[in-house]
C-alpha atoms as one frame of an Amber mdcrd trajectory, in Angstrom:
protein
  -9.558 -12.783  -4.995  -8.241 -10.921  -1.945  -4.719 -10.168  -0.831  -4.831
 -13.425   1.110  -5.754 -15.263  -2.095  -3.163 -13.515  -4.285  -0.100 -13.669
  -2.083   1.238 -10.261  -1.226   4.446  -8.821  -2.556   5.645  -5.439  -3.731
   6.599  -3.603  -6.891   8.338  -0.754  -5.138  11.659  -0.098  -3.524  12.072
   1.975  -0.405  15.621   3.267   0.055  17.739   2.045   2.900  19.203   4.240
   5.573  22.534   5.799   4.744  24.517   8.456   6.507  26.067  11.710   5.384
  24.915  14.971   3.888  23.888  13.283   0.637  21.263  11.232   2.464  19.842
  14.330   4.162  19.646  16.108   0.819  17.803  13.165  -0.743  15.269  13.069
   2.091  14.730  16.819   1.907  14.016  16.612  -1.838  11.335  13.946  -1.508
   7.725  15.117  -1.832   5.367  14.680   1.091   3.453  11.426   0.792  -0.240
  11.425   1.696  -1.893   8.030   2.184  -5.659   8.005   1.628  -8.144   5.242
   2.314  -9.862   4.209  -0.916 -13.480   3.278  -1.548 -15.180   1.188  -4.225
 -15.378   4.336  -6.345 -11.630   4.001  -6.914 -11.893   0.655  -8.743 -11.120
   2.146 -12.173  -8.012   3.891 -10.893  -6.972   0.742  -9.055  -7.276  -1.293
 -12.237  -5.247   1.244 -14.216  -2.541   1.087 -11.541  -2.289  -2.713 -11.629
  -2.463  -2.957 -15.419   0.493  -0.573 -15.642   2.684  -3.020 -13.685   5.006
  -5.028 -15.909   5.391  -8.795 -15.610   8.223  -8.533 -13.083   6.232  -6.181
 -10.852   3.157  -8.412 -11.059   5.255 -11.385 -10.011   6.572  -9.508  -6.976
   3.146  -8.200  -6.002   1.064 -11.346  -6.406   3.597 -14.177  -6.428   2.712
 -14.983 -10.049   2.367 -13.061 -13.301  -1.357 -12.349 -13.394  -2.953 -11.646
 -16.760  -4.945  -8.476 -17.404  -8.165 -10.479 -17.059  -7.139 -11.847 -13.662
  -6.124  -8.392 -12.483  -9.503  -7.061 -13.545 -11.197  -9.858 -11.605  -9.003
  -9.189  -8.569  -9.949  -5.497  -8.490 -13.629  -6.234  -9.070 -13.687  -8.706
  -6.176 -12.076  -6.461  -3.566 -14.515  -6.316  -0.656 -14.256  -2.767   0.673
 -16.690  -3.566   3.484 -14.257  -6.165   4.854 -10.784  -5.145   3.702  -9.030
  -1.771   3.677  -7.261  -0.368   0.640  -4.918   2.614   0.799  -3.592   4.713
  -2.043  -1.120   7.485  -2.795  -2.198   9.871  -5.570  -0.089  12.103  -7.781
  -1.242  15.550  -8.905  -3.118  14.033 -11.856  -4.983  11.670  -9.492  -3.107
   8.629 -10.710  -2.344   6.019  -8.081   1.384   5.901  -7.425   1.047   3.221
  -4.761  -1.598   0.848  -3.446  -1.680  -1.090  -0.191  -4.276  -3.819   0.342
  -4.931  -4.820   3.946  -6.955  -8.038   3.957  -8.586  -9.200   7.179  -9.326
 -12.859   7.837 -10.177 -15.174  10.747  -6.968 -16.373  12.348  -7.825 -19.935
  11.330  -7.471 -18.891   7.689  -3.723 -18.415   8.181  -2.515 -21.368  10.283
   1.066 -20.137  10.259  -0.066 -16.946  11.992  -2.870 -18.205  14.231  -0.523
 -19.539  16.914   1.013 -16.097  17.420  -2.188 -14.279  18.393  -5.184 -14.594
  20.681  -7.254 -12.188  18.589 -10.123 -13.358  16.404  -8.670 -11.844  13.234
  -5.316 -11.370  11.558  -4.334  -9.097   8.676  -2.271  -9.655   5.532  -0.703
  -6.756   3.673   0.250  -6.429   0.000   1.721  -3.345  -1.673   2.601  -2.183
  -5.179   4.231   1.040  -6.346   4.331   2.535  -9.842   7.706   2.619 -11.594
   7.661   6.430 -11.579   7.478   6.507  -7.772  10.381   4.198  -6.898  12.726
   5.338  -4.160  10.289   7.847  -2.641   9.321   5.759   0.379   5.765   5.166
  -0.856   5.788   1.473   0.102   6.990   2.192   3.632   4.364   4.907   4.150
   1.608   2.560   2.990   2.861  -0.110   5.389   2.982   2.341   8.310  -0.599
   3.406   7.625  -1.725  -0.233   7.464  -0.046  -0.977  10.805  -1.880   1.899
  12.475  -5.200   0.661  11.099  -4.512  -2.817  12.473  -3.794  -1.449  15.931
  -6.959   0.626  15.934  -9.217  -2.276  14.934  -7.816  -4.609  17.619  -5.473
  -6.712  15.488  -2.059  -7.478  16.940  -0.473  -9.506  14.120   0.296  -8.101
  10.669   1.440 -10.664   8.105   3.202 -10.423   4.753   4.037 -13.215   2.317
   6.379 -12.696  -0.614   9.193 -14.181  -2.655  12.494 -14.316  -0.786  14.048
 -12.498  -3.747  11.743  -9.522  -3.189  14.324  -7.156  -1.733  11.793  -4.375
  -1.348   9.427  -6.308   0.908  12.384  -7.680   2.818  13.567  -4.106   3.357
  10.145  -2.991   4.598   9.858  -6.033   6.856  13.307  -5.590   8.389  12.796
  -1.852   8.824   9.548  -2.563  10.711  11.219  -5.172  12.907   9.177  -8.057
  11.528  10.151 -11.665  12.236  10.999 -13.264   8.880  10.859 -16.968   8.031
  12.235 -18.108   4.660  11.374 -21.431   3.049  11.685 -22.741  -0.538  12.159
 -19.348  -2.153   9.320 -17.683  -0.251   9.224 -15.655   2.939   6.676 -15.066
   5.671   7.014 -11.977   7.846   5.074 -11.176  11.002   4.832  -7.992  13.007
   3.421  -7.941  16.526   1.592  -4.685  17.120   0.927  -2.867  20.397  -2.685
  -2.152  21.364  -4.428   1.010  20.276  -4.202   4.146  22.387  -5.485   7.734
  22.049  -2.322   8.716  20.156  -2.747   5.998  17.496  -6.428   6.872  17.077
  -5.610  10.557  16.645  -2.727   9.803  14.295  -4.918   7.800  11.934  -7.705
  10.385  11.982  -5.332  13.268  11.237  -3.557  11.367   8.456  -6.863  10.580
   6.753  -8.109  14.155   7.064  -4.901  15.573   5.597  -4.897  13.011   2.762
  -8.538  13.782   1.976  -7.770  17.507   1.876  -4.821  16.860  -0.438  -7.037
  14.762  -2.726  -9.749  17.455  -2.774  -7.263  20.169  -3.699  -5.848  18.033
  -6.528  -9.345  17.147  -7.778 -10.474  20.800  -7.759  -7.315  21.920  -9.543
  -7.746  19.210 -12.154 -11.371  20.261 -12.709 -10.347  23.898 -13.034  -7.654
  23.068 -15.580 -10.124  20.971 -17.555 -12.582  23.882 -17.602  -9.884  26.329
 -18.675  -8.775  24.023 -21.479 -12.336  24.079 -22.846 -12.216  27.863 -23.317
 -11.382  29.200 -26.802  -7.702  29.998 -27.232  -6.647  28.153 -24.029  -4.305
  25.202 -24.350  -3.741  22.755 -21.540  -0.259  21.367 -20.830
C-alpha cells in the first residue's frame, strides 16, 4: 500500500499567517525544523509514529481509520527504491512528522495526467504527531517534497484528502495549489517550475544539515545511555 493506495491526508495543523507582535513572538519561539530523507532502516520508527495516531488522525491521513495491522502492512510495503519518505525527528529520535511522496506513471492518476506532459506524477501524504501541532512541521515536509519533485523532473504535485481536513487545505492554499472539491473530498494540484542550480543546492544543503542534526542527536542519545549504565548515574 503506497500513498497513492491509501489516500493522503494530514494529522497536523500548520498555523495561519497573522499580523502583530504576538505572531512574531510565536515564530521566534518555534524550534528549527530539520527534514531528513528516511531509508528502510526507519521502518520501526515509522510504524511507531503511525500507531501513535488516534482514529481521527488516521482518518485524516489515510481517508479511513486503518487498523494497527493495516498500518503495519502499509509501512512494510513502502518501496523506498521508488518513493521518497521524509521525517522530522525530536531529540529522542522519535518521528514528529512524516511525509510520503509516492511517484506513479501519470496514467495511474487520470485526474492529474491531463495537466502534465511528464512521464510521472507525485502524490504527497503527511502526518504529524499530536505533540508537534502548530510548529509548521507539515508545511516544512511539503516544501521539502516540492523541491524533490522539481529536482527529479516532475512538474505536478498532487494531494487528495477530505474536504473537512482544514490542515491540508491550509497547506494547499498556502502553496498556491488549485483545489477541486467533490462529495466531501478534495483534490489539490501544484504546478512546479523546473529544477535549477539553486533548487539542487537547496535540497543538498537541507539534507546535509538534517543528517548532521540526526547524527548529533543519535550520538547524544548513545552517550546518555552509556552514562546511565554507570553505577550511581541516573538518567532523566
